[in-house]
Each structure stands twice: as C-alpha cells, then as structure tokens.
C-alpha positions in Angstrom: 15.7 14.4 -16.1 12.7 15.5 -14.0 9.4 17.0 -15.1 7.1 19.2 -13.0 3.5 18.1 -12.9 0.4 19.4 -11.3 -2.2 17.2 -9.6 -5.1 17.4 -7.1 -4.9 15.2 -4.0 -7.2 14.6 -1.1 -6.6 17.1 1.7 -6.0 14.4 4.3 -3.5 12.7 2.1 -1.6 16.0 1.6 -1.6 16.5 5.4 -0.1 13.0 5.9 2.4 13.6 3.2 3.5 16.9 4.8 3.8 15.3 8.2 5.9 12.5 6.8 8.1 14.9 4.9 8.8 16.9 8.1 9.3 13.8 10.2 11.8 12.2 7.7 13.4 15.6 6.7 12.7 14.8 3.0 10.8 16.7 0.3 7.3 15.7 -0.6 8.5 15.2 -4.1 11.0 12.6 -3.0 8.4 10.7 -1.0 5.9 10.7 -3.9 8.6 9.6 -6.3 9.6 6.7 -4.1 5.9 5.7 -3.6 5.3 5.7 -7.4 8.4 3.7 -8.1 7.3 1.1 -5.6 3.8 1.0 -7.1 5.1 0.5 -10.6 7.6 -2.1 -9.5 5.1 -4.2 -7.6 2.2 -3.5 -10.0 -1.5 -4.2 -9.5 -0.9 -7.7 -8.2 -0.1 -6.3 -4.8 -3.6 -4.7 -4.6 -5.2 -8.0 -5.7 -3.4 -9.9 -2.9 -4.5 -7.3 -0.3 -8.1 -7.5 -1.4 -8.0 -11.3 -1.4 -6.7 -11.2 2.2 -9.5 -8.8 3.3 -12.1 -11.0 1.6 -10.7 -14.1 3.2 -10.8 -12.6 6.7 -13.9 -10.6 6.5 -16.3 -12.7 4.4 -16.2 -15.7 6.7 -15.2 -14.3 10.1 -14.2 -17.0 12.6 -15.3 -19.6 10.2 -12.1 -20.3 8.3 -10.8 -23.9 8.3 -7.5 -24.4 10.0 -5.9 -25.3 6.7 -6.9 -21.9 5.2 -5.7 -20.0 8.3 -2.3 -21.7 8.0 -2.1 -20.9 4.3 -2.9 -17.2 5.0 -0.4 -17.0 7.8 2.4 -18.3 5.7 1.6 -16.1 2.7 3.5 -12.7 2.8 0.9 -10.5 1.1 2.7 -7.2 1.7 6.2 -8.4 0.6 5.4 -9.8 -2.8 
C-alpha cells in the first residue's frame, strides 16, 4: 500500500532528482523511495562514518601517520 505525501525540497535537489529521473527513465517517486529505503537500512551510522572520514582527512592535512592512512584506506566507509 502506498500513501501520497507532500513535502518541500530545495530547488537544486529537485532539479537533480528530475535529471536523474529522466536519465534513468524512472519516476521521481521511485528514486525517492529507493533513497529512503537505503537510508533506513543503513541508518545514521553511515553519516557518522563519513563525518569521521572528513574529520580525519581535513583536520590534519598531510600530517597523518602512515598507520592511520593505511587504516583509512582499508576501511570501506561508503559500503558499511
């Protein structure tokens, strides 16, 4: 069963959604549905991992020990 909802999105986000919808020949609803399913399956941990990666690379640019660089290279932040 599906339910219709109304929401307000950023104009640029809607533009990208429409472009992807056209490119993939899919409805915007299908793309949003898939995106939300992925978000709820992966949960907030995914965001935490991405923020940690940004913090590690940006807070100490070019000053990471080799051991830390190897650890980050092995970690699959976007596939957890």
